[in-house]
C-alpha positions in Angstrom: 11.8 -98.3 -18.2 12.5 -95.9 -21.0 16.7 -95.5 -22.0 17.6 -92.1 -22.7 19.8 -91.0 -25.6 22.2 -88.6 -26.0 21.1 -85.7 -28.2 23.7 -84.8 -31.0 25.3 -81.5 -29.9 24.1 -78.3 -32.0 26.3 -76.7 -34.6 26.5 -73.8 -32.7 28.3 -75.1 -29.7 30.7 -76.8 -32.5 31.4 -73.7 -33.9 32.1 -72.3 -30.5 34.6 -75.2 -30.3 36.2 -73.9 -33.3 36.3 -70.5 -32.5 38.3 -71.2 -29.2 40.5 -73.6 -30.7 41.6 -71.1 -33.6 41.5 -68.1 -31.2 44.2 -70.2 -28.7 46.0 -71.2 -31.8 46.4 -67.5 -33.0 47.6 -66.2 -29.6 50.2 -69.3 -29.4 51.5 -68.1 -33.0 51.2 -64.5 -32.3 53.8 -65.6 -29.5 51.7 -64.0 -26.9 50.6 -67.2 -25.1 53.1 -70.6 -24.6 52.8 -73.4 -26.9 51.4 -76.1 -25.2 52.7 -78.8 -27.3 56.3 -77.7 -26.8 56.1 -75.1 -23.7 57.8 -72.5 -25.6 56.8 -68.9 -27.2 57.3 -68.9 -31.0 56.0 -66.4 -33.2 55.0 -67.7 -36.9 52.2 -65.0 -38.5 51.6 -67.2 -41.4 49.9 -69.6 -38.9 48.6 -66.7 -37.0 46.9 -64.9 -39.9 45.1 -68.5 -41.5 43.7 -69.0 -37.7 42.1 -65.5 -37.7 40.8 -65.5 -41.1 39.2 -69.0 -40.3 38.1 -67.5 -37.2 36.1 -64.7 -39.4 34.8 -67.4 -41.7 33.3 -69.5 -39.2 32.2 -66.4 -37.1 30.0 -65.0 -40.6 28.7 -68.2 -40.8 27.3 -68.4 -37.1 26.0 -65.2 -37.0 22.2 -65.9 -38.0 22.2 -68.9 -34.8 23.6 -66.2 -32.5 21.9 -63.7 -30.1 23.4 -59.8 -30.5 25.5 -59.9 -27.5 27.2 -63.1 -28.7 28.1 -61.3 -32.1 29.2 -58.2 -30.0 31.5 -60.0 -28.1 32.9 -62.6 -30.8 33.7 -59.5 -32.9 35.4 -57.8 -30.3 37.4 -60.7 -29.6 38.1 -60.7 -33.6 39.2 -57.4 -33.4 41.4 -58.0 -30.6 43.2 -60.8 -32.5 43.6 -58.5 -35.8 44.9 -55.7 -33.8 47.3 -57.6 -31.9 48.5 -59.3 -35.4 49.1 -55.8 -36.5 51.2 -54.8 -33.6 53.1 -58.1 -33.8 54.0 -57.3 -37.6 54.9 -53.9 -36.4 56.9 -54.8 -34.1 59.1 -57.6 -36.4 59.5 -54.9 -38.6 61.0 -52.7 -36.5 63.7 -55.5 -35.6 
């Protein structure tokens, strides 16, 4: 009987994992999602900016391996993060 060995995951899958992780962190640091480690809402725009910037860099590196629809969805998600970042900055400036 032949043993089946698990195939290593594709880098594309790892890229999606990173994008999801960075997205969740960005939402948390924008104060728009409860932080799971402490159950609190917190705002740290510097950390949010880093997460969004890294999302952008990883997305750019992944584009050659993605279908057009996948790119559109991820770019939409990135735009949503960026718009929420700008809105949060505007709100904090008015306080």
